N, C-alpha and C positions, 0 to 999 in steps of 0.2 A: 241115510251116510253109509250106510256099509256097504249098499248097492253102488256109490258113487267111488268107495275106496276101491273095489272089486272091478270097476271100469276101469281105473287108471292103472293097476295091475295088468288086467288084460290089453291095455293099449300097449302098454310096455313091450308085452312076451308077443304082440304083433307086430311090433316095430321093430324088435331084436330080429324076430324071425324072418321080416322081410330083407332086414339087410345083410344077414350073415349066409342069404341064400340067392340074395340077389333074385328077387322075385318079382320086383315093381319093375315095372314097362318103365322106358326112361322116355317115353311120350307123353306121360302124366306130370304136368307141371304143377299141381295143385295139392296142397296137404304133402306134401313130399320134401324129405331133408334134403337139403341143398340144391333146390330148386325155387325158381322163383318166376315170376310173371314177365321180368323182364326178359330172363332167360329165353321162354316161350315164343316170346316175339321175336328176339334175334333168330331162333333157330327156323321158325316158320320163313321170315325173310329168307334166310337162306337158300329155302325148300323152293322159294318163288324166284332168285334171282338163278338157278341152277336150270329150271325151266326156261327163261329167258333167254341165258347165254345158250344153251341148246337149240336154241329158237322153235320151241315148243308151247303151242298152246297150253294155258291154263287156266282153271277152276278152282276158286276156291267157295267151299261151302261149308258156312257156318252152322252149327246147331244147338238149340238150348234143350235141355231135358224140363218140361214143364215140373215145378213142383219137385224138383229129384228129391231132396230129402223126405221131404213129407209124403212120398209116395216108394219110398225104397221098403219093398218086403223083407221082413224077417227070415222068410224062408229063402231069399235069393240069398242072402244074408248066411245063414246057417250052412248052406248048400256050396257056398265058394270055398271053404276050405277045402273040400273034395278035389279041388283041381289044384292046391299049391302043398298039400302034403303036411299039414298042422302036425305038431307033437298031439298024440289022444289027449292028454289032459289040457291042452290049450282049446283043442276044438271040442271038448267035453264042456267046457267052462264057459263057450263060445254059444254053444247050443243051449245050456241052462240060464243063461242069462236073456237068452231072448224069447225064450217059451214061458206062457202061460201069462203072457203081461196084460194086463188093465188099465185101463184109462176111467178115472172117478168122473162123476157127473152130476149137476143138482138136477133133477128132472121135478119138476111140481112142488117144489120145496122140499123132495126128499133126496136125498144120496144116492147114486146106482152106478153099478161098475158094468164097465163093456168089454168084451177080449178086444185088445188091440194087437194087429199083425201085421201093420206098416207104421212107418214115421220114426225117422231120425234126425233132432234137433241138430241143426249146423254149428250152433253153439255149445254141443256139447264134446266132452272130451274123446267120446269115441266114434260120433257121428259121421267127421270127413273119413276115419281110417276106413269106417264099415264102407260108406259111398266107395273107397279104393277098390276096396277088396272085389266090388261088384264091377265096376267100371274095367277094372285092370284084363277083365274077362273079353271085352270088346277089341280093346287097345291090343291085347298082344295076340289078337288073330291075326292070319295069314292075309293079307291082302295083296291083289291083283298088280301087277306090276306098272307104276306109273299113279300109283294111288297111297298118299302119308296121309297120317290118322293122326292128331294129339289133343290133347284136351289141357285145361286147367279147371279142376274140381268136375263141374257138372257141365260147364262148355265145350264143346267138341267141336273141333275143325278140320277139315279135307282141302288139300291139296292134290288135285287131278291134272296130273301132266300127258299129253299126247302128241304125235307130230302134226294131226289132221283134230278139224273140229268135229267132225261124227266120231271118231276115237273117243273124243274126251266126254262126248255126250253117252257113249256106250259104257265108257266106265265109271260115270257117274251113276246110272242108272244099277250097276253091278255094285257099286258100294253102297248106295244108299238102302238096296235091298237087303245087304248082307246087315248094314246097320239096323234097317227095323226089324231083322228078325231078332235080335238081341235084345231091342227095347220092348217087343213083344213078348219074349220070352220072362222077361221081369215086369211085364205091365206097367212100363214106364211110354210116356208120350212126347212126342218133342212139339215144342211151342211152335206152331206157324210165325205167330206175332214177333219172336224175337230171334226167329233163323232168317238168314239172307245168305245171297251168293253173289259174288264178282269175278267177269270174267275178261279172261286178260288174252287180247290176241298175238299171234307168237310175232317177234321182229320180221 
C-alpha cells in the first residue's frame, strides 16, 4: 500500500517537472497531457501532405517495440533523469523505488524470490511515465533533414521524404541505424511482425 502511494506521489512530481520545464517532446502522443491518438494521426497526415505538395517521394516506416513495458530496464529509467535535470529529492526517490526489487515465485512448492531488473506493467500508474522518460531520449534526438519521427506510447512511426528515391533510401538507412542504436542501448527489440512500411511516389 505504501509503495503505491509513493509511486503516485512520484508520478505527480514527474508530471509537474515535465510540465513546468517543458521537457516532454511534442512528438510523443501517448500518455501525455493534452495529446491524443486522433491528434497523432492528423499531425502525421499533415507531414505526408507536405511531402506530396512539394512533389517529394515519401516513405512511412512504422516500428513496434516488442514487449516494450515488460522489457523496460530499471537502469534505463534511473539513468534518464541525468538528461533532464530532476530535483535531487525526486531523482533519489526514483532510484530508491527501482532499486533492490524482487519477484516472488513458487518453486517446488516453496516460495522463492529473484532479483527483478526490468518490467513496468502498462496498467500501473508509473509505467507509462517511466516509458516516456526513456522514449523521450530518441524522440528528442536530432534527425537528418527530411526525417520526421513521432510516437504513440511504444509505437514509433517515421516519415522520410526526399526529391529522389535514392535519397529516401539513404535517409531511411541512416534513420533506422540511429533508431537501432537507441534500442540496443536500452536492450529493446523491434518487432518485425508488427512493423511495416508504405512508399509514396512523388506526384
